[in-house]
C-alpha positions in Angstrom: 3.4 -12.5 5.9 0.2 -10.7 4.9 -1.4 -7.9 7.0 -4.0 -10.4 8.1 -1.3 -12.8 9.4 0.8 -10.2 11.1 0.1 -9.8 14.8 2.8 -7.3 15.9 2.8 -3.7 14.7 5.9 -1.5 14.7 6.3 2.3 14.6 2.6 3.2 15.1 2.4 2.9 18.9 0.8 6.4 19.3 -2.0 5.5 16.9 -2.7 2.3 18.7 -2.6 4.1 22.1 -5.2 6.6 20.8 -7.4 3.8 19.6 -7.2 2.0 22.9 -7.9 5.2 24.8 -11.0 5.9 22.8 -12.2 2.3 23.3 -11.6 2.5 27.1 -13.5 5.8 27.3 -16.6 4.4 25.6 -16.3 7.1 22.9 -14.9 5.0 20.0 -15.6 6.7 16.7 -17.5 4.4 14.3 -15.2 5.0 11.3 -11.4 5.5 11.1 -9.3 6.4 8.1 -5.8 5.2 8.3 -3.7 6.9 5.7 -0.1 7.4 4.8 2.6 6.4 2.3 2.5 3.0 0.8 4.2 0.2 2.6 4.3 1.6 6.1 1.9 -0.8 7.7 -1.5 0.8 7.4 -3.4 -2.4 6.7 -1.4 -4.2 9.4 -2.5 -1.6 11.9 -6.1 -1.9 10.8 -6.0 -5.6 11.5 -4.4 -4.8 14.8 -7.4 -2.6 15.7 -9.7 -5.4 14.6 -7.9 -7.9 16.8 -8.2 -5.6 19.8 -12.0 -5.3 19.4 -12.4 -9.0 18.7 -10.3 -10.4 21.5 -7.8 -11.8 19.0 -4.6 -10.0 19.9 -2.9 -13.3 20.7 -2.2 -14.9 17.3 -2.4 -18.5 18.8 -5.7 -17.9 20.5 -8.9 -19.4 18.9 -10.1 -15.9 17.9 -6.6 -14.9 16.7 -6.4 -18.0 14.5 -9.8 -17.2 13.0 -8.7 -13.6 12.1 -5.6 -15.0 10.5 -7.5 -17.6 8.5 -10.1 -15.1 7.4 -12.9 -17.1 9.1 -13.8 -14.8 12.0 -17.6 -14.3 11.9 -17.4 -10.6 13.1 -14.8 -9.4 10.6 -15.4 -8.5 7.0 -12.7 -7.3 4.7 -13.4 -5.4 1.5 -10.7 -5.1 -1.1 -10.2 -5.4 -4.8 -11.1 -8.9 -5.9 -9.6 -11.1 -8.5 -10.9 -11.0 -12.0 -11.2 -14.7 -12.7 -11.5 -14.2 -16.5 -8.4 -12.1 -16.8 -6.5 -13.8 -13.9 -5.5 -10.5 -12.2 -6.8 -8.2 -9.5 -9.6 -5.8 -10.6 -8.8 -2.2 -11.1 -11.5 -1.0 -8.7 -13.6 -1.9 -5.7 -17.1 -2.1 -7.2 -20.5 -1.7 -5.6 -21.0 -5.5 -5.5 -18.0 -5.7 -3.3 -19.4 -3.2 -0.8 -23.0 -4.3 -0.7 -22.4 -7.1 1.8 -21.4 -4.5 4.4 -25.0 -3.5 5.2 -26.2 -7.1 5.7 -23.1 -7.9 7.7 -23.6 -5.0 10.1 -27.3 -5.8 10.5 -26.4 -9.1 12.0 -25.9 -9.6 15.7 -22.2 -10.0 16.6 -21.4 -13.7 16.9 -18.5 -13.6 19.3 -17.0 -10.5 20.9 -19.9 -8.1 20.6 -18.2 -5.9 17.9 -18.5 -6.1 14.2 -15.5 -4.9 12.2 -15.3 -3.9 8.5 -11.9 -3.2 7.0 -11.8 -1.5 3.6 -8.3 -2.0 2.3 -7.3 0.3 -0.6 -10.4 2.5 0.0 -9.2 4.9 -2.8 -9.9 2.2 -5.3 -13.7 2.4 -4.7 -15.5 3.6 -7.8 -18.3 6.2 -7.3 -21.1 3.6 -6.9 -19.1 1.7 -4.3 -18.2 4.9 -2.4 -21.8 6.0 -2.3 -22.9 2.6 -1.0 -20.3 2.8 1.8 -21.4 6.4 2.5 -24.9 5.2 3.4 -23.4 3.0 6.0 -21.2 5.8 7.4 -24.3 8.1 7.6 -26.3 5.6 9.7 -23.8 3.5 11.6 -25.3 0.7 13.8 -24.1 0.4 17.4 -21.0 -1.6 18.3 -19.8 -1.6 14.7 -16.7 0.0 13.3 -15.3 0.6 9.8 -11.6 0.9 9.3 -10.6 2.5 5.9 -7.1 2.1 4.7 -5.8 4.4 2.0 -2.5 5.6 0.5 -4.3 8.3 -1.4 -7.1 9.8 0.9 -7.6 12.7 -1.4 -9.2 10.4 -3.9 -12.0 9.5 -1.4 -15.3 11.4 -1.5 -15.1 14.4 0.9 -18.3 13.2 2.5 -16.6 9.9 3.4 -13.5 11.6 4.8 -15.6 14.0 6.9 -17.3 11.0 8.6 -14.1 9.3 9.6 -11.6 10.0 12.3 -8.4 10.5 10.3 -5.2 8.9 11.5 -2.1 10.1 9.5 0.6 7.5 9.8 4.3 8.4 9.3 7.2 6.4 7.9 8.9 4.2 10.5 12.1 5.1 12.3 15.2 3.0 11.9 14.7 0.8 15.0 11.1 0.1 14.1 12.1 -0.7 10.5 14.6 -3.3 11.7 12.0 -4.8 14.0 9.3 -4.9 11.3 11.7 -6.5 8.8 12.9 -9.1 11.3 9.3 -9.9 12.1 8.7 -10.7 8.4 11.6 -13.1 8.5 13.9 -10.7 6.6 17.5 -10.8 7.8 18.9 -7.3 8.3 22.7 -7.4 8.4 23.5 -3.9 7.2 21.9 -0.6 6.7 21.1 -0.8 3.0 17.7 -2.4 3.3 16.7 -0.1 6.1 18.0 3.0 4.3 16.4 2.1 0.9 13.1 1.3 2.6 12.8 5.0 3.6 10.6 4.1 6.6 8.3 1.7 4.7 8.9 -2.0 5.4 6.7 -2.9 2.4 9.0 -0.8 0.2 12.1 -2.5 1.7 10.7 -5.9 1.1 9.9 -5.0 -2.5 13.4 -3.8 -3.0 14.7 -7.0 -1.4 13.1 -8.9 -4.3 16.0 -7.6 -6.4 18.4 -9.8 -4.5 20.7 -10.4 -7.5 20.7 -6.8 -8.5 19.5 -7.5 -12.0 16.8 -4.8 -11.9 19.2 -2.2 -10.6 21.6 -3.2 -13.4 18.9 -2.9 -16.0 18.0 0.6 -14.8 21.6 1.7 -14.7 22.2 0.5 -18.3 18.9 2.1 -19.4 19.8 5.5 -17.9 23.2 5.3 -19.5 21.5 4.7 -22.9 23.7 1.6 -23.6 20.8 -0.9 -24.1 19.5 -1.7 -27.5 15.7 -1.9 -28.1 16.1 -5.6 -28.3 17.9 -5.8 -25.0 15.2 -3.6 -23.3 12.5 -5.8 -24.7 14.2 -9.0 -23.6 15.2 -7.8 -20.1 11.9 -6.1 -19.7 10.0 -9.3 -20.4 12.0 -11.1 -17.7 11.3 -8.4 -15.2 7.6 -8.3 -16.0 7.3 -12.1 -15.4 8.6 -11.7 -11.9 5.9 -11.6 -9.2 6.9 -8.1 -8.0 9.3 -7.2 -10.8 7.4 -4.2 -12.1 6.8 -2.8 -8.6 10.5 -3.2 -7.7 11.5 -1.6 -11.0 9.3 1.4 -10.3 10.5 1.8 -6.8 14.1 1.8 -7.8 13.5 4.0 -10.8 11.5 6.6 -8.8 14.2 6.6 -6.2 16.9 7.2 -8.8 15.0 9.9 -10.7 14.1 11.7 -7.4 17.8 11.5 -6.3 18.9 13.0 -9.6 16.4 15.8 -9.4 17.6 16.7 -5.9 21.2 16.5 -6.9 20.8 18.7 -10.0 18.8 21.2 -8.0 21.6 21.5 -5.5 24.0 22.1 -8.4 21.8 24.9 -9.7 21.0 22.9 -13.0 17.4 23.9 -13.2 16.8 22.3 -16.6 18.1 18.9 -15.5 16.3 19.1 -12.1 13.0 19.8 -13.8 13.5 17.0 -16.3 14.2 14.4 -13.7 11.3 15.7 -11.5 8.9 15.4 -14.4 10.2 11.9 -15.1 9.8 10.9 -11.4 6.1 12.1 -11.6 5.6 10.1 -14.8 6.9 6.9 -13.2 4.6 7.4 -10.2 1.7 8.0 -12.5 2.6 4.9 -14.5 2.9 2.7 -11.4 -0.5 3.9 -10.1 -2.3 3.5 -13.4 -0.8 0.1 -14.1 -2.1 -1.1 -10.7 -5.4 0.6 -11.0 -6.3 -0.3 -14.5 -4.4 -3.7 -14.7 -2.2 -2.5 -17.6 0.0 -5.1 -19.3 3.2 -5.4 -17.2 5.4 -6.0 -20.2 4.3 -2.8 -21.9 4.5 -0.9 -18.5 8.2 -2.0 -18.1 9.0 -0.7 -21.6 7.2 2.6 -20.8 9.2 2.9 -17.6 12.4 2.4 -19.5 11.3 5.0 -22.0 10.5 7.5 -19.3 14.0 7.0 -17.8 15.7 7.6 -21.1 13.6 10.5 -22.0 14.3 12.2 -18.6 18.0 11.8 -19.1 17.8 13.2 -22.7 15.7 16.2 -21.6 18.2 16.9 -18.8 20.9 17.3 -21.5 23.1 14.6 -19.9 
């Protein structure tokens, strides 16, 4: 289920309680910045806040169904749009995406008295889009709220951050992880999925896409240096064609490289620890840039494999 479709929120009870308290006191801040690691439910919590304001907490209620369907008149969601010519999501949120906010907030609320704007992936706003949103934040209309969601708040303009009430969200505990995965229809029989998710249900679900272990096997063979260039090309193409293949590859590779860096550091092998740490950073940069700039997934998979092999070689293993 998408964040829009998910009604229940797990692991962020304190943040929800703070929001409800501010609402009840009549001192609800006009802009909230929900930030934290990817996959922990930031956007889901933003929609939860929206449902609270719009009287849509019950998913089966008329208002709840409209939020789920994306047809609620008092809710506007800003996110990266699809590039129809290229058939993929745009690298940025551009000013044309943000401009409807001002007109939306000038309207009288149609239903619950509140107007809610969610900016999902706020760090992807380019400068023009960010400046357009800043104007709204500087002169907020009454009974309107903006909910910014970001996994990289440091990339937002300082003037935007300063006008928002920041809510730092932490990874989920084990019980909340199990509940969140179960709510997504994911059967959790053992501890592996919960452990590998590291407090992020989105991460666990992505890793679960490698149900047959083929991506894990590809990484193991790559790190051992036993794959030919032809095999890397063939298997990489298959992974790139999978809907979440590249994301799963990066998640598993970053986990492996980070684990190696920590292991070598404990062993006192500074050279190897540094090599694996630099490779881990390179994978994270590759993942971010591939997503942000819509890089070719096939080439990105090959680059990820090259990073893995280079890290091992520089570690002297």
